[in-house]
C-alpha positions as semicolon CSV with decimal commas, in nm:
position;residue;x (nm);y (nm);z (nm)
1;M;0,000;0,000;0,000
2;P;0,128;0,351;-0,079
3;P;0,186;0,592;0,211
4;R;-0,113;0,783;0,349
5;L;0,092;1,102;0,365
6;F;0,373;1,245;0,154
7;R;0,471;1,552;0,360
8;S;0,820;1,425;0,449
9;L;1,057;1,169;0,305
10;C;1,365;1,141;0,528
11;F;1,681;0,989;0,381
12;V;1,882;0,767;0,618
13;P;2,233;0,647;0,519
14;G;2,217;0,271;0,478
15;N;2,574;0,220;0,596
16;N;2,538;0,384;0,937
17;P;2,407;0,156;1,216
18;R;2,352;0,448;1,454
19;F;2,139;0,640;1,204
20;I;1,946;0,326;1,112
21;E;1,865;0,266;1,477
22;K;1,770;0,631;1,528
23;A;1,537;0,608;1,229
24;K;1,307;0,387;1,435
25;S;1,186;0,694;1,624
26;L;1,157;0,931;1,327
27;R;0,810;1,077;1,277
28;A;0,862;1,129;0,907
29;D;0,581;1,013;0,683
30;I;0,835;0,808;0,488
31;V;1,175;0,680;0,602
32;C;1,401;0,604;0,307
33;F;1,717;0,401;0,364
34;D;1,980;0,513;0,115
35;L;2,210;0,296;-0,095
36;E;2,313;0,573;-0,333
37;D;2,487;0,904;-0,264
38;S;2,551;0,857;0,108
39;V;2,716;0,514;0,066
40;P;3,069;0,477;-0,078
41;D;3,112;0,206;-0,342
42;V;3,316;-0,014;-0,110
43;Q;3,031;-0,018;0,144
44;K;2,738;-0,091;-0,087
45;G;2,726;-0,462;0,000
46;E;2,749;-0,398;0,372
47;A;2,478;-0,133;0,349
48;R;2,243;-0,373;0,170
49;Q;2,281;-0,619;0,455
50;M;2,217;-0,350;0,718
51;I;1,903;-0,238;0,539
52;R;1,787;-0,596;0,502
53;Q;1,817;-0,639;0,880
54;A;1,632;-0,312;0,936
55;L;1,344;-0,440;0,723
56;R;1,323;-0,746;0,945
57;D;1,266;-0,503;1,234
58;R;1,001;-0,310;1,040
59;G;0,747;-0,325;1,323
60;S;0,968;-0,107;1,542
61;Y;0,966;0,191;1,303
62;A;0,737;0,485;1,377
63;A;0,729;0,613;1,020
64;G;0,421;0,556;0,812
65;A;0,616;0,388;0,531
66;V;0,965;0,247;0,474
67;Y;1,138;0,277;0,137
68;V;1,488;0,212;0,005
69;R;1,670;0,435;-0,243
70;T;1,864;0,217;-0,486
71;N;2,154;0,324;-0,698
72;S;2,083;0,482;-1,037
73;P;2,003;0,292;-1,357
74;A;2,338;0,407;-1,502
75;S;2,529;0,246;-1,213
76;G;2,436;-0,110;-1,310
77;L;2,376;-0,184;-0,940
78;I;1,997;-0,190;-0,931
79;P;1,958;-0,569;-0,979
80;S;2,190;-0,631;-0,682
81;D;2,016;-0,364;-0,475
82;L;1,669;-0,500;-0,542
83;G;1,778;-0,860;-0,494
84;E;1,883;-0,781;-0,138
85;V;1,622;-0,533;-0,018
86;V;1,298;-0,643;-0,184
87;R;1,184;-0,840;0,119
88;R;0,898;-0,841;0,363
89;G;0,888;-0,511;0,544
90;I;0,958;-0,288;0,245
91;D;0,686;-0,061;0,108
92;G;0,870;0,059;-0,197
93;V;1,185;0,181;-0,366
94;V;1,307;0,523;-0,473
95;I;1,488;0,510;-0,807
96;P;1,729;0,804;-0,844
97;K;1,820;0,968;-1,175
98;L;1,544;0,793;-1,367
99;D;1,540;0,942;-1,716
100;N;1,273;0,756;-1,915
101;K;1,006;0,488;-1,915
102;V;1,236;0,229;-2,074
103;Q;1,453;0,229;-1,761
104;L;1,141;0,219;-1,545
105;R;0,994;-0,081;-1,725
106;R;1,312;-0,281;-1,676
107;I;1,299;-0,208;-1,304
108;V;0,930;-0,300;-1,283
109;K;1,007;-0,632;-1,458
110;T;1,274;-0,709;-1,198
111;L;1,033;-0,620;-0,918
112;E;0,762;-0,843;-1,061
113;D;1,004;-1,137;-1,080
114;L;1,113;-1,088;-0,719
115;E;0,755;-1,046;-0,596
116;R;0,652;-1,366;-0,766
117;R;0,947;-1,573;-0,641
118;R;0,927;-1,437;-0,286
119;R;0,548;-1,426;-0,267
120;L;0,538;-1,056;-0,190
121;G;0,271;-0,796;-0,249
122;P;0,332;-0,509;-0,491
123;V;0,638;-0,296;-0,414
124;G;0,580;0,074;-0,481
125;V;0,811;0,289;-0,692
126;M;0,904;0,655;-0,653
127;P;1,099;0,778;-0,957
128;S;1,336;1,065;-0,879
129;I;1,361;1,318;-1,161
130;E;1,715;1,461;-1,165
131;S;1,809;1,535;-1,527
132;A;1,696;1,743;-1,822
133;E;1,570;1,429;-1,997
134;G;1,385;1,322;-1,683
135;V;1,210;1,659;-1,656
136;V;1,102;1,652;-2,019
137;K;0,971;1,297;-1,974
138;A;0,829;1,336;-1,622
139;Y;0,469;1,277;-1,729
140;E;0,544;0,960;-1,922
141;I;0,751;0,830;-1,630
142;A;0,479;0,909;-1,376
143;S;0,210;0,747;-1,589
144;S;0,394;0,439;-1,720
145;G;0,478;0,241;-1,407
146;G;0,196;-0,005;-1,461
147;S;0,177;-0,369;-1,550
148;S;-0,104;-0,602;-1,634
149;R;-0,207;-0,590;-1,267
150;H;-0,170;-0,237;-1,143
151;S;0,017;0,090;-1,155
152;R;0,283;0,102;-0,889
153;I;0,402;0,464;-0,906
154;D;0,336;0,602;-0,557
155;C;0,473;0,950;-0,624
156;V;0,743;1,140;-0,812
157;I;1,042;1,307;-0,644
158;F;1,222;1,616;-0,772
159;G;1,601;1,622;-0,733
160;V;1,745;1,967;-0,788
161;F;2,121;1,925;-0,743
162;D;2,186;1,661;-1,007
163;L;1,954;1,847;-1,243
164;L;2,158;2,166;-1,206
165;A;2,476;1,966;-1,261
166;D;2,324;1,813;-1,574
167;M;2,237;2,163;-1,696
168;G;2,580;2,303;-1,609
169;I;2,430;2,554;-1,366
170;E;2,586;2,648;-1,033
171;Y;2,357;2,612;-0,733
172;T;2,289;2,910;-0,510
173;A;2,029;2,934;-0,234
174;Q;1,847;3,212;-0,418
175;S;1,883;3,062;-0,764
176;D;1,576;3,045;-0,987
177;A;1,760;2,828;-1,237
178;A;1,551;2,520;-1,165
179;R;1,216;2,696;-1,110
180;Y;1,070;2,584;-1,443
181;A;1,179;2,222;-1,394
182;R;1,056;2,221;-1,035
183;A;0,713;2,346;-1,135
184;R;0,691;2,111;-1,432
185;V;0,763;1,797;-1,228
186;A;0,484;1,884;-0,984
187;L;0,248;1,963;-1,271
188;D;0,327;1,648;-1,469
189;A;0,292;1,430;-1,161
190;R;-0,051;1,578;-1,092
191;A;-0,151;1,521;-1,456
192;A;-0,052;1,157;-1,413
193;G;-0,258;1,133;-1,095
194;V;0,024;1,094;-0,843
195;P;0,170;1,325;-0,574
196;A;0,510;1,491;-0,604
197;I;0,773;1,538;-0,333
198;D;1,002;1,841;-0,356
199;G;1,382;1,829;-0,337
200;I;1,595;1,876;-0,027
201;W;1,697;2,198;0,146
202;Q;2,071;2,158;0,194
203;D;2,157;2,424;0,452
204;L;2,083;2,265;0,789
205;K;2,156;2,593;0,972
206;D;1,907;2,801;0,773
207;A;1,570;2,712;0,926
208;K;1,402;3,021;0,783
209;G;1,530;2,932;0,439
210;L;1,386;2,583;0,477
211;E;1,048;2,727;0,572
212;R;1,046;2,964;0,274
213;D;1,150;2,683;0,040
214;C;0,873;2,459;0,174
215;A;0,619;2,735;0,119
216;L;0,739;2,779;-0,239
217;G;0,721;2,405;-0,298
218;R;0,369;2,390;-0,163
219;S;0,267;2,684;-0,383
220;L;0,394;2,489;-0,685
221;G;0,177;2,190;-0,598
222;F;0,415;1,958;-0,414
223;A;0,265;1,736;-0,146
224;G;0,580;1,735;0,068
225;K;0,957;1,758;0,079
226;S;1,263;1,535;0,099
227;V;1,465;1,593;0,416
228;I;1,818;1,501;0,515
229;H;1,804;1,565;0,890
230;P;1,541;1,487;1,156
231;D;1,540;1,850;1,270
232;Q;1,380;1,948;0,938
233;I;1,074;1,724;0,979
234;D;0,864;1,946;1,208
235;T;0,903;2,249;0,982
236;V;0,814;2,048;0,674
237;H;0,506;1,901;0,839
238;R;0,391;2,239;0,960
239;V;0,417;2,404;0,620
240;F;0,261;2,117;0,428
241;H;-0,027;2,080;0,674
242;P;-0,346;2,277;0,603
243;T;-0,384;2,581;0,827
244;R;-0,685;2,616;1,056
245;S;-0,835;2,880;0,828
246;E;-0,787;2,652;0,524
247;V;-0,959;2,366;0,706
248;D;-1,244;2,590;0,821
249;W;-1,297;2,723;0,470
250;A;-1,281;2,372;0,319
251;R;-1,543;2,252;0,565
252;K;-1,775;2,540;0,470
253;V;-1,728;2,466;0,100
254;A;-1,785;2,093;0,139
255;D;-2,095;2,136;0,355
256;A;-2,247;2,396;0,124
257;Y;-2,187;2,191;-0,189
258;V;-2,331;1,872;-0,037
259;K;-2,647;2,059;0,070
260;S;-2,678;2,212;-0,276
261;A;-2,633;1,873;-0,444
262;E;-2,898;1,718;-0,220
263;K;-3,142;1,978;-0,355
264;G;-3,057;1,880;-0,711
265;R;-2,835;2,180;-0,777
266;G;-2,464;2,187;-0,855
267;A;-2,303;2,527;-0,816
268;T;-2,374;2,736;-0,509
269;S;-2,205;3,018;-0,321
270;V;-2,021;3,057;0,009
271;E;-1,967;3,407;0,148
272;G;-2,024;3,556;-0,194
273;R;-1,788;3,320;-0,380
274;M;-1,913;3,072;-0,641
275;I;-1,857;2,706;-0,554
276;D;-1,885;2,410;-0,791
277;E;-1,767;2,048;-0,807
278;V;-1,401;2,142;-0,859
279;H;-1,403;2,349;-0,540
280;Y;-1,573;2,064;-0,356
281;K;-1,304;1,817;-0,462
282;Q;-1,032;2,060;-0,352
283;A;-1,207;2,106;-0,018
284;R;-1,236;1,731;0,035
285;A;-0,863;1,690;-0,039
286;V;-0,779;1,951;0,228
287;L;-1,009;1,787;0,484
288;D;-0,873;1,439;0,406
289;L;-0,513;1,559;0,447
290;A;-0,594;1,727;0,777
291;T;-0,763;1,409;0,902
292;D;-0,481;1,178;0,791
293;A;-0,215;1,401;0,945
294;T;-0,382;1,385;1,285
295;G;-0,522;1,034;1,266
């Protein structure tokens, strides 16, 4: 089953026993054990074994969902990664630097083989868009993770730093260089019917910057944000949670529309503003998020 909430995805280095143990108490919506950037090549095998043991202890984790970030398709390491970590206790995998649906289909085929042999339920997939090609093909990636049984794309993740490197652009905290790509990934994910998670905020000392970046991400349509330190989780959850005024307004809209529909009418008004089915659906989404976040 996909996560209920996508406000926070916290990366945990898969080669660090202390961090893996600490992850048990993280209140992130999604804990993601990492086999990619945080793990040197010589420690990949050891990290796979540590993560495999962590999945055996799945019941002790507070997070709503547990994922594993594999290495990239270009690395050639994904078959080894999946062979070790696709076990009971895993909810899904994050695939970094995914550029196109051909790569995705190969990964889905490997997952299907492992699920069949190990008698597992469907393993979710979160493609991470981190290149110019990936941005251009974000919609086809988000909408092509299906098989004959189901679609397994749980959400799409935006990765800003590798994208800027691919574009030959230097990163600065105030840079707008990736604004178009950032907005497009969120838009294409929504068009494909899946949530999108925004990229990380790198400066752990700049809490105000994190809050501003979260607000921007939310304004672009992201459902949440990737985080690299537990101290970032509370801020992310606060920004990506509906405010009291938003919940109150959504409740008024939903109630008014339901009453109007019961009388055989569609559109109605609330405090002088026209309300129709689109507004009702938006209101229900706000109310559902507020309920899930506190439930």
